[in-house]
C-alpha positions, 0 to 999 in steps of 0.5 A: 421600579420605574413607574413610568415604564407602562406609559412609555411602552404604550407610547411606543406601541402607538408610535409604531402602530402595532396590531399585536404586542407581547409584554415580557420581562426578566424574572423579578423574584426580587419584587413581592408581586413578581412584577405583576402590577407593572404588567397589569399597568402596562396592559391597561396603558396600551388599552387606553392608547391603542384599544384595537391592539391585542395584548399578549403577556409572557410573565415568569411563574411569579414563584407560584404566587396566585394573588400576583397572577390574579393582579395580572389577569384582572387587566384582561390581556388577550392571551396568556403565554408562559413557556414550559421550555423543556421536558420534565427530566431536563428542567432542573438543568435548564431552568434553574429557578423554575419547576416543571410542575409549577409552570403547569400549575400556573397555566392551569390556574389561568384557565381556572380564573379566566376560562375564555382566555387563550393560553400558550406555551413554548418548547425548545428542542435539541437539549437532549430530550427524547421523542417520547418526552416531547410527546409527554410534555405536549400531553401535559400542556394540553391537560393543563388547558394550553391551546397554542404551542410553539416549538423551536430549536435551542441555540447555545448563546455562548460556550458557558451556556447549556450545550446543544445536544442535536439540531432537528431537521426541518422535516422533524419540525413539520412532523412535530407540528402535525402531531401537536395539531392531531393531539388537540392544540388549536394552533402550533408554530414549529420550526428551527427559528420559531420562538414564542413570539414568532408571528404572534399576531397570526397565532392569535388570529388563527387560534380565534378562527379555529375556536369558531370552527370548533364551536360550529362543528360542536353545534352541528 
């Protein structure tokens, strides 16, 4: 484990003058805490160097270890992102070491521990899911407190990877965005090349604005 990495990341953020940064990593199931302490140290290092920068974390499911989750959340990132990636039926084929329900439970635990922390997830389409399964996944995410959703086209990295079942039309992505907003997500990015970090700073700002508008409506 490279203990100097958090400082170097913070130095890079400062050098580039980033307004928003997404911290992610490969799944570190080889570490007892899933890498949560390094995530937390990195958030704290960025806060020290660039206090005006918003920080988003995109961790693995940490094997469902909620002590590790608490370690990460204690660093108070501005947004917590964990990708569900696909529908329930396809999860065993697409996400070999993760489970659909464990991802949902992780997102719910974040809301239980930090009710005011925005949560976010992402879905890849084109893996063979049905429209009904997509809408069910949206409902599952909403039921577990997720507020921001990104939807993008799955692209096969190589012939050895899971094949693309079909490519969605841009009009379908616009329709999925409309449905997501209607269902209750406070912000949704949806398009062929959208990924979870797509315009991430704009997602945070748009979500904050929508929260304020919703609060004002509730008071009136």
